N, C-alpha and C positions, 0 to 999 in steps of 0.2 A: 375696758370690757369689750369683747367681740360683739358686734351688732347681731341681733337675732335675725335669722334667715328662714324664709319659708320656701317650700316647693310651690310653684305656680303652674297653672293649667290653662287650656283653652276652655270654652264654655261647654265642652262635652267631656270634661275631666281627663283629657289627654295631657300627660305631663310635658311641660315645655322647658323647665329649668328651675333655678333657685335665684332668689333676690333678697336683699335686706327688707325687713319689715316696713321701714319708712318708704321704700320704693314701691312695694306691693300696694300699700294704702294710697300713695300719691298718684300712682298710675292706674289703679283699679284692676290689678291682676287677680284672676280667680285663684283661690287657695282653699284649704280645708280647715274645718274647725270641729270641735267636740262640744256638745251641750249635754248637761245632765241636770234634770229637775229632781229634787228630793221631795218626797211626801212623807207624812206620818199619820198614823191612825189614832184618833182620840175618841174612843168609844165607837159609835157608828159613823162618826164624821171623819172625813179625810181632809187633812190640812196640807197645804203646799207652801214650800219655802222659796223665797226669792231674795236676791241681794241688791244692795245699792252700790254702784261703782264708785271708786275713789275719784276725787276731784282732779287727780293728776293723770288720769287715763287719756290716751291720745285719740280715743273715739268715745263719744257720748258720756263724758264725765258726769257723775252724780245722778245718772239715770238709774231706774230700777231695771233689773235684768234677771236672766236665768240664774238658778241657784249656784251653779258653777259652770264655767265654760272657758275655752281657750283655743288658740290656733295650734295646728300641728306644725312643728318646726321641721326644717329640711331633713328628710330621711326618716322622720318619725312615723310609726304605724299607728293606726287607730287604737289598738288595744293599749298602747303606751300612753295615749293621751288622757287616760283616766287618772293620770298623775295630778290633773287639775283639781280633783276632789281633795287630795291630800294637801296640795300647795295652798289652795284658797280657803279650805274649811277644816283641815286636819282630819279628814275622813279617810280611813284605810278600807278600801273596797276593791276587791278583785274585779277585773273587767267582766268576768264571767257572771258576776252577780247582778249586773246591770240589765235592764230590760230595754231592748231596742224599740223605739217608738216610730221614728220616721227619718227621712233625709230631706232637708230643705235647701233650696237654691235661692240665695238672697242677694240683693243688691241694695246696699245702704250708702248714703252719702251725707256729708255735713261739713262743718268747719269748727275747729277747736283752736283757740288762741291764735286766730288769724291764718291757720293752715288748713286748707281744704283736704278732705279725704274721700276716697271711694272704696268701700269695703264690699268686695264681691266674694261670697263664700258658698262652698258646699258644706252644709252643716249636718253632721250625724248626731241625732238627738236620742238620748237615753233617759230612763227613769230609774229611781231607786227609792224604796221605802225604808226609812231609817227612823225608828222610834226612840229618839233622844231629844233632850231639851236644847233650846238655843244656846244655853250657857255651856253645853258640852262641845260646841264647835270652837275651833281655834281659827280665828279670822286672820287672813294674810294682810298686814297693814298696808302694803304697797298696792293692793288690788281691790280690797273690799272695805267699803265704808260702813256697811251695816248688813244685818241678816234679819229677815222678817218672815212671818207666817200668817196665813189667812185661810179660811175655809176654801177648799177647792171650788165649791159651788159658787162662792162669792166672786172669786177671781174670774171664773168662767162667765158669770153674769156681767161683769165689768166689760169684758171684751166682746160680748154679744150685744152690748149696748142696752142691757136691761137695767143696769145701775150706772149712775154717773160717778159715784165715788164709793170707796170702801175704806174701812179702817183695818190696819194690820198692826200686830204687836211684834216687837223685835228688840234687837240690841244694836247699838251703833258704836263705832270706835270713837274714843276720846283721848286726846294727847294732853297729858299733864306736864307742862314744862317745868313746874316747880315741885315735882314729885319728891325730890330729896329733902325738901324742907316743909312739906305739908302733910297732913294726915288725911288719908282717904277712908271713906266709909266702906267697910267690908260688905255691908248689906246692899249698897248701891253700885259698887264697882267690883268687877272681876278682873284681876290682873292677868294680862295676856302676854306680857313680856316687855322688857326694856328696849328702847331704841338705842341707836349708836351714841346718842347724846346722853351722858350720864345724868343730866339734870331733867330728863323727861322719861315718861313711862306711858305705855299704851294700855288703855282700859276699855271695857265695854260697859255701856249704860243702857238700862231698859228704857224703851220709849214706845209710844203708840203714834202711828203716822196716818195721815189721811192721804189716800193715793187715788190719782186719776189715771186713766188709760194712757193719756199722752205723756205721762212721766216715765213710761217704760221705753226701753230701746225700741225703735220702730221696726220690729221684725215683721209687722203686718198682722192684721186681725186674723187672717186665715191661719197663719203660723200658730198664734196663741191659742185659738180655738181648737185646732187639730191636736196640738200637744196636750192641752189641759184635758180634753176629752179622753185622750189615750191614757192619761195618768190614773184614771179610775181603774184601769185593768192591770196596773203594776202590782205584782204579788205582795201581800202583806209581809212585814218583817216579823220573824219569829222571836228574835232576840235583839236587844240593843247592841250597838257596836261601839 
């Protein structure tokens, strides 16, 4: 498989060249990313969705994060990056239907499985109101461990420091290695598709999680507060998609 390549830039967004993903994160090159936060309206209350990253991610595995996000690959334009919604969540949404929120300049660093990384990004952040249930999303097994929702008011209070913890309802991925020889409850499991191994299947299970602010990818309090406040102004969805 050809290694994924990114365009990289100086700190003023002047293009410098392309490099493999591993090099970009190892050396801390500036690159571009796409963020999209999904909300839905439940009566007078606005809910916000967020994902939990898979344990195999090369940055911040198992942290909670943006509903859908991804890097722009070499030569990719911003309007093409909305593919992340379809890839990670099975959402077909034209770029023109997204609401621009802000652009963030972020420098994150850490270590995963003994390998340090420096993630410097120019992130274009968008919002989308989509009134559908969590079970209607198709999670990408290689990227998304789970998808959760909580009242937008509550998540904002968490990052403002007004609450220490919140509870969120969601669905998480579950691998059944003996799917071919066991019976699954259709009420508790929703089949999302079989893996390459004929003896396993990937399902989603409903769960309630207790979440602290430090369990989210550390984009920074300012980022979360600005984005969450802006999500109140995303136009309501007229129909389900």
